[in-house]
N, CA, C and O atoms as a GROMACS GRO file, in nm:
protein
  324
    1MET      N    1  -2.030   0.466 -10.426
    1MET     CA    2  -2.159   0.441 -10.319
    1MET      C    3  -2.167   0.301 -10.363
    1MET      O    4  -2.136   0.254 -10.473
    2ASP      N    5  -2.220   0.235 -10.245
    2ASP     CA    6  -2.246   0.102 -10.207
    2ASP      C    7  -2.411   0.112 -10.289
    2ASP      O    8  -2.481   0.212 -10.304
    3SER      N    9  -2.442  -0.049 -10.338
    3SER     CA   10  -2.538  -0.078 -10.437
    3SER      C   11  -2.654  -0.144 -10.288
    3SER      O   12  -2.595  -0.213 -10.205
    4PRO      N   13  -2.802  -0.119 -10.268
    4PRO     CA   14  -2.821  -0.200 -10.135
    4PRO      C   15  -2.850  -0.359 -10.202
    4PRO      O   16  -2.835  -0.392 -10.320
    5LYS      N   17  -2.889  -0.430 -10.105
    5LYS     CA   18  -2.919  -0.550 -10.139
    5LYS      C   19  -3.074  -0.561 -10.130
    5LYS      O   20  -3.139  -0.514 -10.037
    6VAL      N   21  -3.140  -0.643 -10.260
    6VAL     CA   22  -3.294  -0.629 -10.269
    6VAL      C   23  -3.292  -0.767 -10.194
    6VAL      O   24  -3.239  -0.875 -10.218
    7ALA      N   25  -3.380  -0.715 -10.080
    7ALA     CA   26  -3.477  -0.798  -9.992
    7ALA      C   27  -3.573  -0.892 -10.039
    7ALA      O   28  -3.592  -1.009 -10.007
    8ASP      N   29  -3.618  -0.832 -10.107
    8ASP     CA   30  -3.738  -0.875 -10.201
    8ASP      C   31  -3.792  -0.811 -10.342
    8ASP      O   32  -3.770  -0.691 -10.355
    9THR      N   33  -3.851  -0.869 -10.432
    9THR     CA   34  -3.902  -0.819 -10.546
    9THR      C   35  -4.021  -0.774 -10.570
    9THR      O   36  -4.072  -0.749 -10.679
   10LYS      N   37  -4.095  -0.755 -10.385
   10LYS     CA   38  -4.239  -0.697 -10.402
   10LYS      C   39  -4.213  -0.652 -10.294
   10LYS      O   40  -4.125  -0.667 -10.210
   11PRO      N   41  -4.333  -0.573 -10.310
   11PRO     CA   42  -4.338  -0.503 -10.132
   11PRO      C   43  -4.425  -0.612 -10.013
   11PRO      O   44  -4.484  -0.720 -10.024
   12VAL      N   45  -4.400  -0.531  -9.915
   12VAL     CA   46  -4.466  -0.608  -9.829
   12VAL      C   47  -4.550  -0.480  -9.765
   12VAL      O   48  -4.513  -0.367  -9.731
   13ILE      N   49  -4.682  -0.546  -9.763
   13ILE     CA   50  -4.804  -0.442  -9.714
   13ILE      C   51  -4.825  -0.476  -9.590
   13ILE      O   52  -4.850  -0.596  -9.576
   14LEU      N   53  -4.823  -0.404  -9.480
   14LEU     CA   54  -4.869  -0.386  -9.370
   14LEU      C   55  -4.961  -0.316  -9.303
   14LEU      O   56  -4.964  -0.206  -9.358
   15GLU      N   57  -5.032  -0.319  -9.221
   15GLU     CA   58  -5.121  -0.247  -9.096
   15GLU      C   59  -5.063  -0.176  -8.980
   15GLU      O   60  -5.062  -0.236  -8.872
   16LEU      N   61  -5.024  -0.080  -8.986
   16LEU     CA   62  -4.938   0.018  -8.926
   16LEU      C   63  -5.015   0.091  -8.841
   16LEU      O   64  -5.118   0.149  -8.874
   17GLU      N   65  -4.972   0.089  -8.741
   17GLU     CA   66  -5.029   0.174  -8.607
   17GLU      C   67  -4.940   0.299  -8.578
   17GLU      O   68  -4.819   0.296  -8.597
   18PRO      N   69  -5.002   0.401  -8.535
   18PRO     CA   70  -4.972   0.551  -8.536
   18PRO      C   71  -4.856   0.520  -8.483
   18PRO      O   72  -4.861   0.423  -8.407
   19GLY      N   73  -4.704   0.595  -8.503
   19GLY     CA   74  -4.582   0.590  -8.440
   19GLY      C   75  -4.423   0.601  -8.564
   19GLY      O   76  -4.424   0.570  -8.683
   20ASN      N   77  -4.323   0.645  -8.496
   20ASN     CA   78  -4.228   0.623  -8.579
   20ASN      C   79  -4.161   0.502  -8.609
   20ASN      O   80  -4.152   0.410  -8.527
   21TYR      N   81  -4.113   0.499  -8.724
   21TYR     CA   82  -4.067   0.357  -8.796
   21TYR      C   83  -3.918   0.400  -8.846
   21TYR      O   84  -3.872   0.503  -8.896
   22TYR      N   85  -3.864   0.274  -8.809
   22TYR     CA   86  -3.725   0.310  -8.908
   22TYR      C   87  -3.726   0.213  -9.030
   22TYR      O   88  -3.758   0.097  -9.005
   23TRP      N   89  -3.692   0.247  -9.172
   23TRP     CA   90  -3.706   0.132  -9.300
   23TRP      C   91  -3.563   0.066  -9.312
   23TRP      O   92  -3.459   0.131  -9.324
   24CYS      N   93  -3.567  -0.002  -9.308
   24CYS     CA   94  -3.449  -0.070  -9.365
   24CYS      C   95  -3.366  -0.010  -9.515
   24CYS      O   96  -3.447  -0.038  -9.604
   25SER      N   97  -3.264   0.048  -9.571
   25SER     CA   98  -3.263   0.142  -9.676
   25SER      C   99  -3.150   0.028  -9.746
   25SER      O  100  -3.142   0.034  -9.869
   26CYS      N  101  -3.077  -0.058  -9.685
   26CYS     CA  102  -2.950  -0.138  -9.691
   26CYS      C  103  -3.001  -0.246  -9.737
   26CYS      O  104  -2.977  -0.274  -9.855
   27GLY      N  105  -3.065  -0.316  -9.674
   27GLY     CA  106  -3.084  -0.447  -9.748
   27GLY      C  107  -3.064  -0.552  -9.670
   27GLY      O  108  -3.110  -0.661  -9.703
   28ALA      N  109  -3.002  -0.539  -9.572
   28ALA     CA  110  -2.942  -0.633  -9.524
   28ALA      C  111  -2.992  -0.688  -9.359
   28ALA      O  112  -2.952  -0.788  -9.300
   29SER      N  113  -3.077  -0.598  -9.318
   29SER     CA  114  -3.189  -0.616  -9.197
   29SER      C  115  -3.234  -0.769  -9.178
   29SER      O  116  -3.284  -0.836  -9.269
   30GLN      N  117  -3.215  -0.803  -9.087
   30GLN     CA  118  -3.290  -0.949  -9.061
   30GLN      C  119  -3.411  -0.964  -9.045
   30GLN      O  120  -3.460  -1.076  -9.059
   31GLN      N  121  -3.513  -0.822  -9.002
   31GLN     CA  122  -3.648  -0.765  -8.960
   31GLN      C  123  -3.678  -0.681  -9.046
   31GLN      O  124  -3.738  -0.582  -9.005
   32GLN      N  125  -3.641  -0.693  -9.225
   32GLN     CA  126  -3.745  -0.631  -9.306
   32GLN      C  127  -3.886  -0.638  -9.291
   32GLN      O  128  -3.951  -0.738  -9.259
   33PRO      N  129  -3.932  -0.515  -9.318
   33PRO     CA  130  -3.860  -0.398  -9.428
   33PRO      C  131  -3.777  -0.284  -9.305
   33PRO      O  132  -3.735  -0.171  -9.330
   34PHE      N  133  -3.773  -0.345  -9.193
   34PHE     CA  134  -3.743  -0.228  -9.064
   34PHE      C  135  -3.604  -0.265  -9.056
   34PHE      O  136  -3.564  -0.377  -9.086
   35CYS      N  137  -3.522  -0.160  -9.012
   35CYS     CA  138  -3.394  -0.182  -8.991
   35CYS      C  139  -3.376  -0.246  -8.859
   35CYS      O  140  -3.460  -0.237  -8.769
   36ASP      N  141  -3.240  -0.326  -8.849
   36ASP     CA  142  -3.170  -0.386  -8.732
   36ASP      C  143  -3.042  -0.366  -8.689
   36ASP      O  144  -2.980  -0.450  -8.623
   37GLY      N  145  -2.992  -0.249  -8.726
   37GLY     CA  146  -2.852  -0.189  -8.736
   37GLY      C  147  -2.765  -0.274  -8.832
   37GLY      O  148  -2.644  -0.266  -8.812
   38SER      N  149  -2.813  -0.362  -8.946
   38SER     CA  150  -2.699  -0.422  -8.990
   38SER      C  151  -2.672  -0.314  -9.115
   38SER      O  152  -2.637  -0.367  -9.220
   39HIS      N  153  -2.681  -0.208  -9.115
   39HIS     CA  154  -2.613  -0.082  -9.195
   39HIS      C  155  -2.501  -0.057  -9.150
   39HIS      O  156  -2.410  -0.025  -9.227
   40LYS      N  157  -2.481  -0.068  -9.013
   40LYS     CA  158  -2.348  -0.003  -8.966
   40LYS      C  159  -2.206  -0.029  -9.030
   40LYS      O  160  -2.106   0.040  -9.012
   41VAL      N  161  -2.216  -0.150  -9.113
   41VAL     CA  162  -2.102  -0.160  -9.172
   41VAL      C  163  -2.103  -0.168  -9.341
   41VAL      O  164  -2.046  -0.237  -9.426
   42THR      N  165  -2.196  -0.066  -9.340
   42THR     CA  166  -2.229   0.015  -9.512
   42THR      C  167  -2.225   0.150  -9.463
   42THR      O  168  -2.196   0.202  -9.356
   43SER      N  169  -2.279   0.205  -9.622
   43SER     CA  170  -2.285   0.338  -9.642
   43SER      C  171  -2.411   0.398  -9.590
   43SER      O  172  -2.421   0.513  -9.548
   44PHE      N  173  -2.513   0.304  -9.597
   44PHE     CA  174  -2.668   0.322  -9.608
   44PHE      C  175  -2.686   0.367  -9.442
   44PHE      O  176  -2.606   0.340  -9.352
   45THR      N  177  -2.808   0.439  -9.430
   45THR     CA  178  -2.852   0.469  -9.286
   45THR      C  179  -2.995   0.434  -9.312
   45THR      O  180  -3.038   0.434  -9.428
   46PRO      N  181  -3.075   0.402  -9.204
   46PRO     CA  182  -3.190   0.392  -9.196
   46PRO      C  183  -3.319   0.548  -9.203
   46PRO      O  184  -3.325   0.650  -9.135
   47VAL      N  185  -3.391   0.503  -9.301
   47VAL     CA  186  -3.530   0.626  -9.335
   47VAL      C  187  -3.619   0.624  -9.200
   47VAL      O  188  -3.695   0.530  -9.178
   48LYS      N  189  -3.609   0.720  -9.121
   48LYS     CA  190  -3.726   0.736  -9.008
   48LYS      C  191  -3.868   0.782  -9.102
   48LYS      O  192  -3.858   0.841  -9.210
   49PHE      N  193  -3.962   0.754  -9.060
   49PHE     CA  194  -4.072   0.782  -9.132
   49PHE      C  195  -4.210   0.741  -8.966
   49PHE      O  196  -4.212   0.663  -8.870
   50GLU      N  197  -4.301   0.849  -9.021
   50GLU     CA  198  -4.388   0.887  -8.897
   50GLU      C  199  -4.555   0.837  -8.969
   50GLU      O  200  -4.602   0.899  -9.064
   51ILE      N  201  -4.622   0.726  -8.910
   51ILE     CA  202  -4.733   0.717  -8.902
   51ILE      C  203  -4.845   0.800  -8.810
   51ILE      O  204  -4.863   0.797  -8.689
   52SER      N  205  -4.898   0.857  -8.888
   52SER     CA  206  -4.995   0.987  -8.769
   52SER      C  207  -5.127   0.898  -8.773
   52SER      O  208  -5.196   0.942  -8.682
   53GLU      N  209  -5.201   0.783  -8.842
   53GLU     CA  210  -5.298   0.741  -8.772
   53GLU      C  211  -5.291   0.633  -8.880
   53GLU      O  212  -5.254   0.647  -8.997
   54ALA      N  213  -5.344   0.490  -8.802
   54ALA     CA  214  -5.341   0.342  -8.850
   54ALA      C  215  -5.349   0.341  -8.991
   54ALA      O  216  -5.442   0.412  -9.030
   55GLN      N  217  -5.294   0.294  -9.070
   55GLN     CA  218  -5.329   0.247  -9.206
   55GLN      C  219  -5.245   0.138  -9.274
   55GLN      O  220  -5.140   0.104  -9.219
   56LYS      N  221  -5.282   0.082  -9.387
   56LYS     CA  222  -5.180  -0.010  -9.472
   56LYS      C  223  -5.111   0.059  -9.573
   56LYS      O  224  -5.157   0.135  -9.659
   57VAL      N  225  -4.973   0.016  -9.547
   57VAL     CA  226  -4.900   0.092  -9.622
   57VAL      C  227  -4.834  -0.068  -9.717
   57VAL      O  228  -4.842  -0.186  -9.683
   58ALA      N  229  -4.774  -0.008  -9.838
   58ALA     CA  230  -4.689  -0.113  -9.891
   58ALA      C  231  -4.579  -0.040  -9.889
   58ALA      O  232  -4.563   0.074  -9.933
   59LEU      N  233  -4.477  -0.135  -9.815
   59LEU     CA  234  -4.311  -0.075  -9.804
   59LEU      C  235  -4.212  -0.134  -9.872
   59LEU      O  236  -4.184  -0.250  -9.844
   60CYS      N  237  -4.145  -0.069  -9.968
   60CYS     CA  238  -4.037  -0.127 -10.034
   60CYS      C  239  -3.947  -0.209 -10.002
   60CYS      O  240  -3.883  -0.177  -9.902
   61GLN      N  241  -3.903  -0.352 -10.077
   61GLN     CA  242  -3.832  -0.424 -10.018
   61GLN      C  243  -3.724  -0.464 -10.145
   61GLN      O  244  -3.646  -0.559 -10.153
   62CYS      N  245  -3.740  -0.401 -10.200
   62CYS     CA  246  -3.617  -0.382 -10.346
   62CYS      C  247  -3.494  -0.298 -10.302
   62CYS      O  248  -3.379  -0.338 -10.321
   63LYS      N  249  -3.526  -0.168 -10.237
   63LYS     CA  250  -3.423  -0.083 -10.184
   63LYS      C  251  -3.434   0.054 -10.306
   63LYS      O  252  -3.377   0.163 -10.301
   64TYR      N  253  -3.517   0.006 -10.399
   64TYR     CA  254  -3.473   0.111 -10.546
   64TYR      C  255  -3.542   0.211 -10.549
   64TYR      O  256  -3.501   0.301 -10.623
   65THR      N  257  -3.672   0.236 -10.470
   65THR     CA  258  -3.781   0.299 -10.449
   65THR      C  259  -3.725   0.473 -10.484
   65THR      O  260  -3.612   0.519 -10.465
   66GLN      N  261  -3.817   0.525 -10.526
   66GLN     CA  262  -3.777   0.686 -10.536
   66GLN      C  263  -3.864   0.748 -10.430
   66GLN      O  264  -3.859   0.869 -10.406
   67ASN      N  265  -3.936   0.674 -10.375
   67ASN     CA  266  -4.023   0.733 -10.272
   67ASN      C  267  -3.987   0.672 -10.143
   67ASN      O  268  -4.079   0.599 -10.108
   68PRO      N  269  -3.867   0.675 -10.039
   68PRO     CA  270  -3.844   0.584  -9.974
   68PRO      C  271  -3.941   0.617  -9.846
   68PRO      O  272  -3.915   0.732  -9.811
   69PRO      N  273  -4.013   0.576  -9.786
   69PRO     CA  274  -3.992   0.407  -9.758
   69PRO      C  275  -4.086   0.306  -9.847
   69PRO      O  276  -4.087   0.183  -9.850
   70PHE      N  277  -4.174   0.414  -9.926
   70PHE     CA  278  -4.306   0.369  -9.979
   70PHE      C  279  -4.249   0.283 -10.140
   70PHE      O  280  -4.167   0.332 -10.218
   71CYS      N  281  -4.307   0.172 -10.154
   71CYS     CA  282  -4.290   0.128 -10.323
   71CYS      C  283  -4.339   0.200 -10.357
   71CYS      O  284  -4.436   0.256 -10.308
   72ASP      N  285  -4.251   0.231 -10.514
   72ASP     CA  286  -4.313   0.328 -10.634
   72ASP      C  287  -4.291   0.226 -10.722
   72ASP      O  288  -4.205   0.272 -10.797
   73GLY      N  289  -4.318   0.113 -10.758
   73GLY     CA  290  -4.306  -0.013 -10.870
   73GLY      C  291  -4.149  -0.035 -10.919
   73GLY      O  292  -4.109  -0.098 -11.017
   74SER      N  293  -4.076   0.033 -10.825
   74SER     CA  294  -3.917   0.051 -10.882
   74SER      C  295  -3.884  -0.141 -10.882
   74SER      O  296  -3.772  -0.180 -10.917
   75HIS      N  297  -3.976  -0.227 -10.847
   75HIS     CA  298  -3.898  -0.332 -10.810
   75HIS      C  299  -3.969  -0.426 -10.966
   75HIS      O  300  -3.931  -0.541 -10.990
   76SER      N  301  -4.045  -0.373 -11.032
   76SER     CA  302  -4.086  -0.383 -11.193
   76SER      C  303  -3.968  -0.359 -11.286
   76SER      O  304  -3.967  -0.406 -11.400
   77LYS      N  305  -3.870  -0.286 -11.238
   77LYS     CA  306  -3.766  -0.218 -11.342
   77LYS      C  307  -3.623  -0.321 -11.311
   77LYS      O  308  -3.517  -0.307 -11.372
   78LEU      N  309  -3.647  -0.423 -11.205
   78LEU     CA  310  -3.485  -0.432 -11.217
   78LEU      C  311  -3.468  -0.540 -11.279
   78LEU      O  312  -3.566  -0.614 -11.294
   79PRO      N  313  -3.365  -0.570 -11.321
   79PRO     CA  314  -3.332  -0.714 -11.388
   79PRO      C  315  -3.351  -0.844 -11.331
   79PRO      O  316  -3.335  -0.868 -11.211
   80ASN      N  317  -3.376  -0.901 -11.391
   80ASN     CA  318  -3.402  -1.046 -11.412
   80ASN      C  319  -3.569  -1.050 -11.278
   80ASN      O  320  -3.585  -1.141 -11.197
   81SER      N  321  -3.640  -0.961 -11.289
   81SER     CA  322  -3.754  -0.920 -11.165
   81SER      C  323  -3.909  -0.986 -11.303
   81SER      O  324  -4.028  -0.982 -11.270
   0.00000   0.00000   0.00000
């Protein structure tokens, strides 16, 4: 399996409105942290998630979270972080 590209070594904090979102799991999207279709040349697929009420979220950008799309601190365990 391919390894994801680390888009950043810290999460992005966003205030999201209710709706469906697609989180980039490959790290290649130019619209981080959201999918722009760049995964089509990889083995990755975007992660769909739903926000039911407006809230602040911390979305993973290192792509190694065990709780996608949310940051779980995995970026602190990456080499050179």
